[in-house]
C-alpha positions as CSV (number, residue, x, y, z in Angstrom):
1,M,8.4,2.3,2.4
2,L,5.5,0.7,0.3
3,N,5.5,-2.8,-1.1
4,T,4.4,-2.0,-4.6
5,R,4.5,-5.3,-5.8
6,L,2.2,-6.8,-3.3
7,L,-0.1,-3.6,-3.8
8,K,-0.2,-4.4,-7.4
9,S,-1.1,-8.1,-7.2
10,S,-3.8,-7.2,-4.5
11,I,-5.2,-4.4,-7.0
12,V,-5.1,-6.9,-10.1
13,E,-6.9,-9.8,-7.8
14,I,-10.0,-7.8,-7.0
15,Y,-10.1,-4.7,-9.9
16,G,-8.3,-6.4,-12.6
17,T,-6.3,-2.9,-13.3
18,Q,-5.0,-0.1,-11.5
19,K,-7.1,2.3,-13.9
20,V,-10.2,0.6,-12.4
21,F,-9.1,0.7,-9.1
22,A,-8.2,4.2,-9.1
23,S,-11.6,5.0,-10.5
24,T,-13.3,3.0,-7.8
25,I,-11.6,5.0,-4.9
26,G,-12.0,8.3,-6.6
27,W,-8.5,8.6,-7.5
28,H,-6.9,10.0,-10.6
29,Q,-4.8,7.5,-12.4
30,N,-1.7,9.5,-12.1
31,K,-2.4,9.5,-8.2
32,L,-1.9,6.1,-8.1
33,S,0.8,6.1,-10.5
34,N,2.4,8.6,-8.2
35,L,2.1,6.4,-5.2
36,M,3.4,3.4,-6.9
37,T,6.4,4.9,-8.0
38,G,7.0,6.6,-4.5
39,K,6.4,10.4,-5.5
40,Y,3.2,10.5,-3.7
41,V,2.8,9.4,0.3
42,P,-1.0,8.6,1.1
43,T,-2.7,10.2,3.9
44,L,-3.7,7.7,6.7
45,D,-7.5,8.1,5.3
46,E,-6.3,7.3,1.9
47,V,-4.5,4.0,3.4
48,E,-7.6,2.8,5.2
49,Q,-9.7,3.4,2.0
50,M,-7.2,1.2,0.1
51,R,-7.3,-1.3,2.7
52,T,-11.3,-1.5,2.8
53,S,-11.4,-1.4,-0.9
54,L,-9.0,-4.2,-1.2
55,K,-10.3,-6.1,1.7
56,L,-6.8,-6.8,3.1
57,S,-6.3,-8.7,6.1
58,D,-3.8,-7.4,8.9
59,E,-1.2,-9.6,7.7
60,R,-1.3,-8.5,4.1
61,F,-1.9,-4.9,5.2
62,M,1.2,-4.9,7.3
63,Q,3.3,-6.6,4.5
64,I,2.2,-3.8,2.0
65,F,2.3,-0.7,3.7
66,L,4.6,-1.7,7.0
67,P,7.2,-4.0,5.2
68,D,10.0,-2.8,7.5
69,K,10.5,-3.1,11.0
70,S,11.9,0.4,11.4
71,P,12.0,3.6,9.3
72,S,15.7,2.9,8.6
73,G,14.9,-0.4,7.3
74,D,16.8,-2.0,10.4
75,K,15.2,-5.4,10.4
76,S,17.1,-6.6,13.7
77,I,15.4,-6.6,16.8
78,Q,17.2,-5.0,19.8
79,K,17.2,-6.6,23.2
80,G,16.6,-4.9,26.3
81,A,15.7,-1.3,24.2
């Protein structure tokens, strides 16, 4: 699941508004809004486009796009698995 709080703060830090960011990467504002509300899942190419445009470090990228250790949200690590 996407960490929209961190994504929004990264967008505002560089572009000021989500509208400016969407325009800069060639998206309609509705597409970005749908992403933020969980109604749209970006392609890998779109994720890379956002990462590049926002100049995200590896750590920040992981915090935003891969905040959970597993798809089920299980944060525990199984030993011996």
